C-alpha positions as CSV (number, residue, x, y, z in Angstrom):
1,M,11.8,31.1,10.8
2,S,12.5,27.3,11.2
3,E,12.4,24.9,8.3
4,K,8.7,23.0,8.5
5,P,9.6,19.3,10.1
6,F,9.3,16.4,7.3
7,V,8.1,13.0,9.3
8,S,8.2,10.0,8.1
9,A,6.7,6.9,8.7
10,V,7.5,3.2,8.6
11,I,5.4,1.2,9.1
12,V,6.9,-2.1,10.2
13,A,4.7,-5.1,9.2
14,A,7.4,-8.0,8.7
15,G,6.5,-10.2,11.4
16,N,5.7,-13.7,10.6
17,S,2.9,-13.6,13.2
18,T,3.5,-16.8,14.6
19,R,1.2,-16.6,17.8
20,M,-1.9,-15.5,15.3
21,S,-1.3,-19.0,14.3
22,C,-3.0,-18.5,10.7
23,Y,-1.2,-19.3,7.3
24,I,-1.1,-15.1,5.9
25,S,0.5,-12.0,7.5
26,K,-1.3,-10.8,10.0
27,Q,-1.6,-7.3,8.2
28,L,-3.4,-9.1,5.7
29,I,-6.7,-10.3,7.8
30,P,-9.3,-9.3,7.0
31,L,-11.2,-7.4,9.3
32,L,-14.7,-6.2,8.5
33,G,-14.0,-7.3,4.5
34,E,-10.5,-5.4,4.6
35,P,-6.9,-6.5,5.1
36,T,-6.1,-4.9,8.7
37,I,-3.0,-2.6,7.5
38,S,-5.5,-0.7,5.2
39,Y,-6.8,0.3,8.1
40,T,-3.3,1.4,9.5
41,L,-2.0,3.0,6.1
42,K,-5.5,5.6,5.9
43,A,-5.2,6.6,9.0
44,F,-1.6,7.7,8.0
45,E,-2.7,9.0,5.0
46,K,-5.6,11.2,6.3
47,A,-2.7,12.5,9.6
48,S,-1.7,15.8,8.4
49,V,1.5,15.7,10.1
50,I,3.0,12.9,7.6
51,D,4.4,13.7,4.6
52,E,5.5,9.9,3.4
53,V,4.9,6.6,4.6
54,I,7.5,3.6,4.1
55,I,6.1,0.4,4.6
56,V,8.5,-2.6,5.9
57,C,7.3,-6.4,5.0
58,R,8.1,-9.5,4.3
59,K,9.2,-10.4,0.6
60,V,6.8,-12.8,0.4
61,D,4.1,-10.2,0.8
62,M,5.9,-7.1,-0.8
63,D,3.7,-7.8,-4.4
64,E,0.2,-8.0,-2.5
65,L,0.8,-5.4,-0.5
66,K,2.2,-2.9,-3.5
67,E,-1.4,-4.2,-5.4
68,L,-3.5,-2.6,-1.8
69,V,-1.7,0.3,-2.0
70,T,-3.0,1.2,-5.6
71,K,-6.1,-0.4,-4.7
72,Y,-6.6,2.2,-2.1
73,G,-5.1,5.0,-4.1
74,F,-2.4,5.9,-0.2
75,T,-0.6,8.6,-2.3
76,K,1.7,8.8,0.7
77,V,3.0,5.7,0.5
78,K,6.6,6.1,-1.2
79,A,8.9,3.3,-0.7
80,F,8.8,-1.1,0.1
81,T,11.4,-2.7,1.6
82,V,12.2,-6.2,3.2
83,G,12.0,-6.5,7.2
84,G,15.7,-7.5,9.1
85,S,15.8,-10.4,11.3
86,E,15.3,-8.9,14.0
87,R,12.5,-5.8,14.9
88,S,15.8,-2.8,14.9
89,E,16.8,-4.3,11.3
90,S,13.5,-3.9,10.1
91,V,12.9,-0.3,11.3
92,K,16.3,0.2,9.8
93,N,15.7,-0.9,6.9
94,G,12.9,1.5,6.7
95,V,14.1,4.7,7.8
96,L,17.2,3.8,5.2
97,A,14.3,4.0,2.4
98,A,13.1,7.1,3.8
99,S,13.6,10.6,2.3
100,E,16.8,12.2,3.2
101,C,14.6,15.3,4.1
102,A,13.0,13.4,6.7
103,T,13.8,15.2,9.9
104,H,11.2,13.1,11.9
105,F,10.4,9.0,12.0
106,A,7.1,7.9,13.0
107,I,7.7,4.2,13.7
108,H,4.1,2.2,14.1
109,D,3.4,-1.7,14.0
110,G,1.2,-2.1,10.8
111,A,-0.6,-4.4,13.1
112,R,-2.0,-1.4,14.9
113,A,-4.9,-1.3,12.6
114,L,-7.1,1.1,15.2
115,I,-5.0,3.9,15.0
116,T,-6.3,7.0,14.6
117,A,-5.1,10.4,12.4
118,H,-6.5,12.3,15.2
119,D,-3.6,10.5,17.9
120,I,-1.2,10.2,15.1
121,N,-1.0,14.0,15.2
122,K,-1.6,14.5,18.6
123,V,2.0,12.1,19.0
124,V,3.9,13.4,16.3
125,S,3.2,16.8,17.4
126,E,4.8,16.6,20.6
127,A,7.4,14.8,19.5
128,I,8.4,17.9,17.2
129,L,8.6,19.6,20.6
130,C,10.4,17.4,22.7
131,G,12.4,15.6,20.5
132,A,11.1,12.3,21.3
133,A,7.2,10.4,22.2
134,T,5.4,7.9,22.0
135,L,1.5,6.7,22.1
136,G,0.6,5.3,25.1
137,S,-2.3,4.4,27.6
138,P,-2.9,3.9,31.5
139,V,-2.3,0.7,32.9
140,T,-5.3,-0.7,34.9
141,D,-4.5,-4.1,35.5
142,T,-2.3,-4.8,39.0
143,I,1.1,-5.8,37.3
144,K,3.1,-7.8,39.5
145,I,6.7,-8.5,39.1
146,V,7.5,-12.7,39.9
147,D,11.4,-13.8,40.1
148,K,12.7,-16.5,37.6
149,N,10.6,-19.4,39.1
150,G,6.8,-17.3,38.7
151,V,6.8,-16.2,42.7
152,I,5.5,-12.5,43.4
153,A,8.7,-10.5,44.2
154,S,7.0,-6.9,44.6
155,T,4.0,-5.0,43.4
156,P,4.7,-1.8,41.9
157,D,2.6,1.1,42.3
158,R,-0.2,1.3,39.1
159,T,0.1,4.9,39.2
160,S,3.5,5.1,37.5
161,L,2.6,2.4,35.1
162,M,1.9,3.1,31.4
163,A,0.9,0.6,28.3
164,V,3.4,2.1,25.6
165,Q,2.1,1.8,22.3
166,T,2.9,3.2,18.8
167,P,3.4,5.4,17.0
168,Q,6.5,6.0,18.4
169,V,8.4,9.4,16.9
170,F,11.9,10.8,17.1
171,E,13.8,13.5,15.9
172,R,16.1,11.8,12.8
173,E,19.4,12.3,14.8
174,I,18.7,10.8,17.8
175,Y,16.8,7.9,16.5
176,L,19.9,7.4,14.1
177,K,22.6,7.2,16.8
178,A,20.1,5.0,18.7
179,L,19.9,2.6,15.6
180,E,23.3,2.5,15.3
181,N,23.5,1.8,19.2
182,A,21.1,-1.1,19.1
183,K,22.6,-3.3,17.1
184,G,22.4,-6.9,18.3
185,K,20.9,-6.0,21.4
186,G,17.0,-7.1,20.1
187,F,15.1,-4.3,21.3
188,T,11.3,-4.9,20.9
189,D,10.8,-1.5,21.5
190,D,12.3,1.5,19.7
191,C,11.7,3.7,23.3
192,A,13.9,1.4,25.3
193,M,16.4,2.1,22.3
194,L,16.7,6.0,23.1
195,E,16.2,5.0,27.0
196,E,19.8,2.9,26.8
197,M,21.2,6.2,25.8
198,G,20.0,8.5,28.6
199,V,16.8,10.2,26.3
200,Y,13.6,9.4,27.9
201,P,10.4,9.7,25.4
202,K,7.2,11.3,26.8
203,I,4.3,9.3,26.6
204,V,1.3,11.1,24.9
205,V,-2.0,9.3,26.2
206,G,-4.6,8.5,22.9
207,D,-8.1,9.6,22.6
208,H,-8.7,6.3,20.9
209,P,-7.9,2.4,21.2
210,N,-5.2,1.6,20.0
211,I,-5.1,-2.6,20.2
212,K,-2.7,-4.5,18.2
213,L,-3.5,-7.4,16.6
214,T,-1.4,-10.5,18.4
215,T,-4.0,-13.4,18.7
216,Q,-7.0,-14.9,17.2
217,A,-9.1,-12.6,20.3
218,D,-8.2,-10.0,18.7
219,I,-10.0,-9.8,16.0
220,P,-13.7,-9.3,16.7
221,M,-12.4,-7.1,19.7
222,A,-10.8,-5.2,17.1
223,E,-14.0,-5.7,14.2
224,S,-16.1,-4.4,16.9
225,I,-14.5,-1.0,17.7
226,L,-14.4,-0.5,13.7
227,K,-17.9,-1.0,13.8
228,K,-19.0,0.8,16.2
229,R,-16.6,4.1,14.5
230,K,-18.0,3.4,11.2
231,E,-21.5,3.6,12.4
232,H,-20.5,6.5,14.3
233,E,-19.5,8.3,10.8
234,V,-22.8,7.9,9.4
């Protein structure tokens, strides 16, 4: 009988929040009175498939995040580490801080605060079966491919398009090889690192909204969704 998988979640919260245009990290922006990242961490704390959580953050935010983890009693958070100059470096720092027991890594954007334990369990379970999987959702808008002058070159078939989200979950050895291969290439998506190696993750469609907080306009939208969820829980 094979050993039970050990899944380490790496929460990437090291961005400079440039497009949010605010004076604090977007991970700490309040949503209904609670820091954005608290919702993210609650979901991973609740997800049965997650064994530990590693937080990758800016050095300036680390003390505040440690206080937050203590305040909310997030027992799965085992380590904090500082982010790098690009995303792949930040993720690598998180992976290096993870337990040596880890068989899989679940990479997640800290600013995707609407993630649910249900969808985390769903995508991790698929990755354990096939080696690599990511949450995603069907594209509803018509997408255009344009040339360097902004002129439409073609229109891809919308039925074959998916918007990729996080968590993105990978078997340990596959992902470590992808990280090594990604050095200096500026990947902003972990699945793309595997694709370059000829490994193609499976997309798992989530059952709940999973938007990423990027601009100020995303805040009221996220709060509205969270408020509806709280009302439903009552």
